[in-house]
N, C-alpha and C positions, 0 to 999 in steps of 0.2 A: 292593429296591432303593437301596443309602445311596446311587450315581455318576449320573450323567448326564452324555451328550457332549457338546463345547464344539463352536468352529471346528471345522472338521478339522483348517485349518491351523492352528490354533494349537496341535493336539496336548497338552491340560489336560483333566482330571480334575478338576469341584470339588467339591469331600462335602457331602452334605446333613445330615451331625451337623455335630456340636463334640468336635470332637482330645479326649482325655486330657491333652493337650501344652498347649493353649488357657490364658492365667490373664490374670488384670485385671494393671491397670497397674499398680497397688497391691503386686501377691505380688512382692518384690525374691528368694526365693530361686526361682523356679519361672526370676523371667527370667533370674539368672546361672552355673543349667546349661543352655541352652540357647543363652545368648551364645559368638558364639567368642572366646577369650580370647587379646592381647594379649601377640607377645615379644616387651618394652620393657619396662626400669626400670620398678616403678610408683610410684620419689621422682623422678626426672630426666627418666625420657620416654626416657633415649637406650639403642637398638637391639641394639650390639655384645655385647660378651661381659658375658657374664652368671651369674651364683649365685643358688642359690636362698635364699630363707630362711622359717624357718621361727616365724609370727608366734605360736603358743605353743611357744617353747627345745622345741628337738629331750629338751634328756634329761629336760624331764617329760613334753611328750603321748608319747615314750612308753612309757611309767609305766601311761597312762592306760588303762584299759579298752579290747579294740578298735573298740567302735563308734561312739571319739573321735576314734578318727585312721586307720581303713578309708575305701579306693575315697573318701577326699576330699579337694581338694587346695584349699578354701575358706580355708583358713590356712596356703595356702603358699603364700607370691608371689617371684618373681624382681628381684634389683636388681643393677647395675652395682656393681662391686669399691667404689669408694668409696660408693654409698649407703651400700651393705652393711656398711664398715665403721661408720659414723655411726649407724650400729638397732641395730647389735650392743652401740659402746653403750651403748645404754640402755635394754637390756635386760639386757646383764648386769650393770649398776648398780641395775635393777631386781631382778634375784635372788638380789643378796649383799645387800639390804635384807627379801627374802624372809624369804630364811633364816638371816639372826641376828636374825634379832625373832623363828625357830621357838625355833633354840640356846637365846635367851633366855630365853624362858616355857619350857624345857622343862628350863633350869639346866646346858647346857650347854655353853655357849657359849665353853668352855676348852680340848675335845676336839680334840687335833689328828689329824690325816688316816692321822699317821705321829710312830714311840716308835723310842726309842734303845733297841734292841740290847746289853744290856751285853756280855756274849758277842767278839760280833763289832765291840765296837768297842775293847774288850779289845786280838782277835789283831790290825786298826790300828792301835790306840798302838807295840803289842811290835812293830812290823815297822820302824815309822816310828821307828823309834828304834834297831836292831838295822840301818837306811842311817843315822841321819844321825850316831850318836855311837858303836857298838860298839867304835871305839877305845878311847874313853876309858872304857868301861865295864867293872863288875870280871866276872873271866869266869864268877863262876854264875852273872852276871842274866842276860850272853851268854849262856847257856847257858838259865837260864829260857827267858827269851822264845822262844828260835827255839823250844823244845821249844811250845811255846803257839804261835806259827806253825805246824808242822812237824803239830800237830795239826789245826790249820782246813783245810792243801792239805794235807791224805788223806781232811780229810770229805768234800772235795767234789770228789775225783776218781773215775774211772768205772774206771782202770784197777788193778789187783788185785798187776802188778809195781810199779806206781806208785807207791802208796801203799802198799805191801812197800819202796822205796828211801826215800820220804821220812821215814820210823819206823823206819830202820836208827840202831840203838844199841844193841849190841856193846858188848857192856865192849870183846875183844880188841880190835876194831877201830875204824877211825879213820874218825867217820862225815864227809861232806864237809858242807862247809857247804856253809849254802843259793846257790840260783842268785842271779842279780841278776834276773831274771825272777820268779823263785817270793816275793823278799821285791818286786816290784813288785807284783804281781796279789795280796799282802799287804794293802803298801798304801793296795788300793786298790776293798777290800774294800764292797760300802754295811752300815752298819751301821746306818743308818733304815728300820728295816720298818713296813710296812701297820698301823694300831691296827685293833688287833679290835673292839673298843668306838665305833670311826669310824660314824659313818651319814650317807654323805652327800647333799651340803644336798637335789640331786631328790626325792631320795629321805622326805626329811624334809619336804619342799612336798607330794608328791604324799598323804603318808597323812594329811597331815591335812585332806584332802577328806571323809576319812571314805568311800568309794565314796557319796557322798550325790548322784542325781545335781539338782541344784536348788544343790546350792553347786558342781559341779565342772564347769556350768554356768557361773553368775556366773565363777568362776576364770578361761575362756574370753574369756567377754564383759568381761571386766578385762584380761585380754594383748592385744583388740580395740584394745582404748576405749587403750591406752600406747603399743597402735601409730600409732593415727592421732593425738595426737595429740604425739608426740613428731619424730614422718617428717611424717605431714603426706602423707600423697602421695598425688599429683596424677591419675594414669593405675591407678587399682585396676579392678578388673574392673568390667566393666557388670553392675547390680546385686549387687554386693558390700558388706552392712552387716556394720552392726556386730552389731545383734539380729536374724542370719540365724540358723538350729535348728546347734544345735553337735555330735548325736550321728546318728549314721550307719545307719537309722533301725532296728527295734526288737527286731533278730536274726529268725529264721528262722522261730520265730512269734508272726505277725501278732494275735496279744492279747496279744503280751508289753510287764506294763506294768510295769515294771523301773524307771521311767524316767520314769512319774507321770508332769503334765503337761509335757514339757519336748519341743521342737519338733522334728522328727525329721527328716532330706531326704524 
């Protein structure tokens, strides 16, 4: 029997063995896990409205392997709105610098996330010209511009009858002019489209880690250090430390050594 009865009135049971959760005073990761977390801003201590903040920016964290982001709130803290805005300012600045440096290294610093679509840009220009200068334009130019606009409007219409009406051009019939709403739609066309050659900064950063466990660990630790140095939080959870583990277990197989000697929870 591993237990013994204590004072009848106290209704206590004393364990005669050391439970698995017992740890030394210097084992901060276990101290963190077993201590309750306060529902206050980690920076100023405000206990009002709070916003969740990711120490490793969410756009990076979401692209990391599952074992670096699942079932662990160590690198998720809470802020009041004012402190959150200030912390985000520092994080965004560092993110831009990281991404800028990597794009420069790749020779892709001038790649824009959007590019102009010449065909859609021409549709917009024709529509604007018809709205502003139709009365002073040669009839041939008006007809040419209207044809461009009509073809665009027909291409984005889901109604067969509407498409036919837009494109109606029988020589023996008088074609109705484009309505104000049709011209406005063409004037508002979004001619800037997603650049297929553009890679989001978050993807570039995470790809640069190469899936290497040691490199990912250092990446996470660097963000923790940046957080502490820029925010100077005074109310972090008990046991939270920069060098606490970054891996949430080592997978279903306990013998999985894919993370080398990287510490895990």
